[in-house]
N, C-alpha and C positions, 0 to 999 in steps of 0.2 A: 502215297497220294492216290486218290481215286482216278480212274481212267474215264475219259469222256467218251460216252457212247452215243447212241442215237437219242434225239431229243424226245422227251415225253411231255404230254400236255399236263400242265399243272391244274389241280383243282382250284376253285376260286379262293379258298382259304390260303393255299400255298402260294397263289399268285400275290395275294396281299402281303404275305410275309416276305416274299422275294423282293417286292417293290420297296418295302421298308428297309430291308437289308441293303439294297443298292443305294438308297438315299443316305443311310447312315454311314456306310463304308466310304462312299464317294466323298463325303464331307470330312473325312479324316477321323471321325469319332469311332468308338468301338462298341457302344452299348445299344442294344435294341430293347426298349423298355416293354414289356408285356407281349412277348410272343404268344400267339394263340388267342389273343383277345378278339381279333378279327374273325377267327374261326368259330367264335361262339363257345369256346371252351371255358370251363370254370376256372381252371388253374392258369397262373401266369408264370412263365419260365423265362426270365431275362437271359439274353444271349449276348455273348461277346465274340470278338473276332481276333484271330491271331494269324501269324504268317507261317505258311507251310512251304518249306523248300526241300527238294530232294537232298538226301544225305550223301554227299560226294564221297566222303571217307569210307562209308560202308561199301561202296561200289568198287573201291580200289583193292584188288586182290593180288596184284603183282607190281610192286614198286621196288625198283632196284635199290640196293643199300646206299649207293652213292647219292640218290635223289631223296632219300627219306627225310632228312633234316629240313630241306626246303619244302617238300610236300607237306610235312607236319605244320610248318609255319603258315603255308597257304591255306590249309584246312582250318587252322585257328583263325585266320583272317576272315574266312567265310562265316564262321560262327559269330565273329564280332560284327560283321555287316548285318547279319540277321538281328542280333541283339539291338543294334543301333536303330535299325528300321522299325523294330517292334516298339522301341521307346518313342519314336516319332508318331507311330500309329496310336499308341495308348494315351499320349498327351495331346493329340489333335494337331501336331505340328505339320503333318503332311496328309494330303488326300490319298485315298486308297489306290487309285489307278496310277497316279504320278509316283507314289511310293514304290509300287511294284516295278514300274519302269526304271526308276533309279537303281533299285536293288538288282534288277536283271543286268543292267549295264555293268555294275560293280562286279557281280558274280562272273559275268562273261570274261572280263579281263583277268580276274584271279584264276578262274578255271583254265583259261588259256595258258597262263604263266605256269600253272601246276603241270599241265600236259606237256609243255615245253621242257620242264625239268626232267620229267620221266623220259621224254623222247631223246634226251642227250645220251642216255646209256641203255635204252631198251626201246621196244616198239611203243610209239605214242598211243595212249589209250583211245579206244574208239567209243563213239556214242556220247561223248562228254557234253556235246551241245544240248542234249536232251535234259541235262541236269541244271541248266542255267535259270530257267524261269521259275518263279514262285507264285503261289496263289494265296487267297485268303481262306482260312478255315474257321468255320463257326463252332462254338462250343458253349456249354452252359456257363453263364457268368458267375462271378464270385457271389457268395452270400452277402447281402447288403451289410450285415453287421461285421463280417470279416473284411469286406472292402473298406469300410469306414475305419476299422482298427488299423489296417495296413497303411492307409493313407495318413492316419494320424502319426504312426511311427515314422513314416518317411518324411512327413512334413517337419517333424521335430529336428531332424538332421538337415533338411534342405533349406529351411528358412534362414539359417545363419549364413548360408552361402548364396542366397538369392536364386536358388534353383527351383525348378518345378519338382514337386514330390513324386517319387516313383514307388508306389505301393500297390498298384493295380495288378490284376492277373492272378488273384489268389484262387484257392480251390472253390468249387461250387458245392452247393448243398447236396447235389446228386453224386458228388464224389465220396460221400460217406454212407455207410450202411451198418446197421446193427449186426454184430457178429452172431448174435443168438438167432438171427433169421437165416443164417447160412447153414446148409447141411454139411456134415463131415465129407471132405473131398480129397483127403490125403491118401495116396496109394503108394505102397512101398513094395518093390519086387522081392520075392522070396529068395533067401540064400540057397545057392546050389552047393554041391560038394566042392570043397576047396575054396570056398568064399573067404575073403579076408575080413574078419569081423572085429578086429581091434581098432584102437584109436589113439591119437596123440592130442592132448588138450594143452593149449598154450595160453598162459595167463599174461595178458598185456595191458590190463587196466581199462579205464573208461575215458581216456583222454583227460586225466586229472591235470596234466601239465599244459592244457589249453593249446594244443598244437592244431591250429586252424590255418587254412589258406584256400583261395579259389583256383589253385593250379591243378593241372593233371599231367604229371610227368610221363604217363604212358601215351596219352592221346596227343598232347601238345607240349612236348619237351622243349624247354628253353623259352616258353611263352608265359609271361605273368598273366594271371586271370584267364588261363586257357579254358577253365570250366564255366566261368560266369556264375558260379554258385560256390558256397563255402563247404569245405570238407572237414570232417573229424578225422584225426589220425591216431593210430596206436602203433606200437612196434617201433620201427626206425624213427629216430628222433630228428632227423634233418630233412626228411622228404619234402621236396618242393619241386617247382618246375625245372630247376637247374641241377637236380641231383643226377649223378652218373652212377654206373655200376661201382666204380672205385670209391666214390664218396659214400654211397650206401654201405659198402663193405667195411668202411673205416668208422662208421657212426655207432653211437650207443643205441640202446633199445630200452623200451619200457617193459619188454617181455622178461619174465623171471627166469626162463631157461636159456637166455642168451640169443634167442631168435631175433635176428636183425631185419626180418621181413617188414615191408611196408603194407599196412592194412588201412584203407580209407574209404569213406562213404559220405554222401551229402548229409549235412546236419538236418535235424528236425527242429522246427521253430513253432512256438506258440504265436498265433496271429492275435496278439494281445494289445497292440497299440503302443508298445514300449519300444524305445529306440535302443538297439544293441550298439556295441562299440563300433560295428562295421556299417552303421547306417549311412555313412557318407563314403563308403569304400567300395572299390570294385569287388564283385562277388556278393556284396551285401546290398545296401540300399540302392546303389547305382545300377544294380541288375535286378531290382524289384524283389529282393530277398530281405524281408524285414520281420521284426518281432524277436522275442526272447529265444535264444538258442537253448534247447533242452540238453542237459547233460544226461547221458544214458544212466539208468539205474543199474544195469548189468550188461556186460559184453562177454560172450563166450566164443572162443575160437577153437574149433576142433578139426582135425584131419581124420577122415574115415576111409574105410575100405570099399571093395567092390563085392557085390553079391555073386559075381560070376567067377572070381578067382583072385589071384595075387595082384598086388600093385607094384609098380616100379617107381624108382625115385624120379622126382621132377628135377630138372637142371636148375642150378643157381642162376638167378636173375631172370627167370621166366616170368612173363607178365600174363595176367588173366583179368579180364573184365567180365562181370556177369550182370545181366540186365542192359537196358538201353536208355541213356539220358534223354533221348529224343523220341521215345516210343509214342508220345502223343501224336506227333506228326508223321513219324516213320511207320506207325502201325505196331502191333504187339508181337511181331515175329521174334524179336530178340528180348522181349520183356521176361524177367525171371525173378526179380525180388518179390517176396511175399509179405503180406501184412496179416496180423492176427492179434489175439489177446491171450494173456495167460489164462490157463484153464480151458482154452478153446483151440488149441494149436493143431487139432485135427481138422480145422477149418481154415483154409488159407485163401487170401485174396490177392490178386495181382493188379486190378484196375480200380480198387476202392480202398478208402481208408476205413478202418474198423471203428465202430462206436462200441466201446467196451462197457460191460456192466460194472456197477460199483464194486470196488475191491480188486478189479482186474486191470492189468497194465497192457499198454500197446507193445506189440512185438514185431520187429522187422527180422526177416530171415533171408540170408543169402546162401544158396547152395550152388557153389561154383562148378564149372565144367570139370569133369573127372576123367576125360580121355585126351590123350596127347598124341600128336603125329610122330613123336619119337625123334624129331630133328630140330625143330625151331623153338626158340624161346619167345618169339613174338611173330606177328605177321602184319602185312600192310594195313589191314583193317582191324587188327588186334583181336580177331575172332577165329580165323580159319586154321590156326595151329593147334586149337583145342576144340573139343566137341562135347556135347552132352551124351550120356549113355542112353541106349535105347530103353524102351519101356520095361524090358526084362532085365535091365542092368548091364547088358553087354555093350562093349564099345563098337562104334561103326568100323567097317573094314578100313585097315590102314592106321588105326589108332590103338593105343595101349592104355590100360588103366593106370592112373596115378592117384596118390592120396587126394581125396576130395575135401576141399576147404568148405566148412559149414560155419557160418557166423550167425549168431542170434543176439539181437540188440533190443533191450527192454527199456521202456520209458514209463515213468509215472506221470501220465498226462492228467492234469486236474479235470475233474468231472465237468462236462459241459463245455470244455474249451475247444476252440477251433485250432487246428494245427496243420502244418504242411511241411513237406520235404522241400529243401532248396532245389531249384531247377534253373535251366536256361530260361530267361524271361519269357520267351515265346512259347514255352512248354506249359505255362500256367500252373505250375506246382502240382501237376497231376500225379497221383500215386503210381501210375503205370511207368513213370519215368525213373523210379528208384533204381539204384544200381550200386555195385560194390567193386572195388579195385584192389588188386593184390600183386605185389612184386615179391617173389621168393628170394630172400637173401639169407636163408638158412645155410650155415656151413655144411659141407658135405657129410661130416660126421653126424650132425644133428638130423639131417634128412635121412641118412642111412638108419639111424635109430628109430625114426618115425616109421619107416618102411617095415623094419623088423617087428615093431610093436603091432602094427596093423596086420601084417601077414601072419603073426603068431597068435592073434586073437587076444592080445593083452591091452588093457587100458593104461596108458602111460601119461605122465605129466612132465 
């Protein structure tokens, strides 16, 4: 969130825009039709509004184990409150100021309950009152064609139930860029003496068994629809919100080498006006995620080494999240997923969707954190137990190198099609919100084999 500093005098054109914004938001609507017209500009850039709330979970770095289950549920409750508020905003059911006031009251109660849970077995967290209030955030509105197609898909499912269609909040035209206009920007640290140059490739398929759900067992265990967007899964066959270490260890897998790990990521959809099976369901149409779910053309899952030395085994049931599902409102600090096109993968984008030339496919790449604190399989905010390597490939002080998970997901997107990644509704399907999740359920022997292959410089499958 931006910090409020001293007031500056608006130029006349900006004054006019601010006045229009206040009128539209105050009335509960979300569209400003023709930003820039009053400024005498030739182009018109429609603007929309969304809800920007501080990410409470990201601020919690010390939650005692006894409180984690309740804290996770309270964090999921905060996400639901934001999603519900955004739905009211996007459909004009509530005025801007009144909506933010109601949301502040809800969040205050939930954050207080969360703090009380922590305070029962540890020091009550400080400064939580600063995380209660939310604001409105402006963004470029969805392309009119995309907005119409999304509304059409949502309406197909909503009409039968007498509900208001939920299809707004799609990507804007400015969220796309031609990959050929981007200069090569990938930098790879050079290998030093003793580097671990091998790899283990795991073949887990493309979710041919249609394992989908809007849960996130890492962030919101025990909470249905904890993600408010649909996930693709490969690997472990039973992963959902209610999975435990024991149930994951007892489950089958789609991976050919017996790897029972859970690999999952938000689905990619065509914004084509068609109603998917989840158009009336949580995580789907109910959370503004509509359109045809694209099946990946190819998914590769590799574990790679460190350019600075040997890697050590990661413990079983270790959790890693890469990227940030709330990066549009949180800011890009934890954003990590990359977008590109086949034939152009030396050019990676984090905050734009690529427009690929004819014959080239869309590529999503997840390069997970490759350094571990050597003690914890998870952390309160699901981030601080792991870290990214420094620019030269070395791990930060106190961390050791582990096999780096690198996933590459390829999609054959029809030429000229609008597409978007599933997201929390208030995140507006922005490409910067893309993310990947991983729970290591490899048996110790398989992990030991991976480490040997990587450290010996061999390519194993």
